[in-house]
Kinemage of the C-alpha trace (Angstrom):
@kinemage 1
@onewidth
@group {chain A} dominant
@subgroup {mainchain}
@vectorlist {calphas} color= white
{ca gly a 1} P -9.455 -6.066 7.491
{ca lys a 2} L -9.059 -9.446 9.105
{ca ile a 3} L -6.422 -12.004 9.930
{ca val a 4} L -6.742 -15.185 7.830
{ca pro a 5} L -4.703 -18.369 7.326
{ca ala a 6} L -1.553 -17.510 5.359
{ca arg a 7} L -1.979 -17.324 1.581
{ca gly a 8} L 0.440 -16.134 -1.064
{ca pro a 9} L 4.162 -15.337 -0.955
{ca thr a 10} L 5.674 -15.074 2.526
{ca asp a 11} L 8.436 -12.599 1.722
{ca phe a 12} L 6.933 -9.438 3.252
{ca gly a 13} L 5.840 -9.336 6.861
{ca trp a 14} L 2.195 -9.934 7.603
{ca asp a 15} L 0.948 -9.616 3.995
{ca pro a 16} L 0.082 -13.354 3.696
{ca val a 17} L -2.256 -13.246 6.710
{ca phe a 18} L -4.000 -9.884 6.247
{ca gln a 19} L -7.092 -9.638 4.056
{ca pro a 20} L -8.388 -6.074 3.675
{ca asp a 21} L -12.114 -5.379 4.011
{ca gly a 22} L -13.920 -5.769 0.707
{ca tyr a 23} L -11.271 -8.032 -0.844
{ca asp a 24} L -11.058 -11.806 -1.345
{ca gln a 25} L -7.249 -11.794 -1.460
{ca thr a 26} L -4.573 -11.223 1.146
{ca tyr a 27} L -2.091 -8.410 0.537
{ca ala a 28} L 0.447 -11.077 -0.491
{ca glu a 29} L -1.863 -12.335 -3.241
{ca met a 30} L -2.548 -8.882 -4.703
{ca ala a 31} L -0.663 -7.191 -7.495
{ca lys a 32} L 1.739 -4.602 -6.111
{ca glu a 33} L -0.202 -1.770 -7.776
{ca glu a 34} L -3.508 -2.874 -6.258
{ca lys a 35} L -2.030 -3.304 -2.781
{ca asn a 36} L -0.356 0.097 -2.924
{ca leu a 37} L -3.630 1.869 -3.659
{ca ile a 38} L -5.156 0.647 -0.397
{ca ser a 39} L -2.193 0.147 1.945
{ca his a 40} L -1.708 2.354 4.988
{ca arg a 41} L 1.888 3.048 3.928
{ca tyr a 42} L 0.837 4.290 0.505
{ca lys a 43} L -1.923 6.464 1.944
{ca ser a 44} L 0.476 7.942 4.521
{ca leu a 45} L 3.141 8.685 1.931
{ca ala a 46} L 0.581 10.289 -0.400
{ca leu a 47} L -0.616 12.513 2.464
{ca val a 48} L 2.922 13.581 3.364
{ca lys a 49} L 3.627 14.321 -0.291
{ca ser a 50} L 0.521 16.503 -0.561
{ca his a 51} L 1.547 18.482 2.544
{ca phe a 52} L 5.006 19.105 1.100
{ca lys a 53} L 3.492 20.103 -2.238
{ca glu a 54} L 1.153 22.582 -0.521
{ca ala a 55} L 4.189 24.048 1.257
{ca gly a 56} L 5.893 24.624 -2.091
{ca tyr a 57} L 8.391 21.780 -2.136
{ca val a 58} L 9.019 20.131 -5.495
{ca phe a 59} L 10.147 16.528 -5.844
{ca gln a 60} L 11.692 15.083 -8.975
{ca thr a 61} L 10.843 11.390 -9.358
{ca asp a 62} L 10.710 8.840 -12.135
{ca asp a 63} L 7.287 7.687 -10.953
{ca asp a 64} L 4.756 10.301 -9.864
{ca thr a 65} L 2.208 7.801 -8.523
{ca ile a 66} L 3.100 8.777 -4.965
């Protein structure tokens, strides 16, 4: 990604100034669902979840997207 002049809402950290590679929008301008699919936090959480699942842990959630 790259640092760009701030665009979009300024309510979450560096989202307004970070534009991921391959996108025309900053994280702040993206829909939450789109941002979550490519964010490092989402990817990290998904990886941790898969490791727990492989180890036999079961998590009950309302939303199984992570």
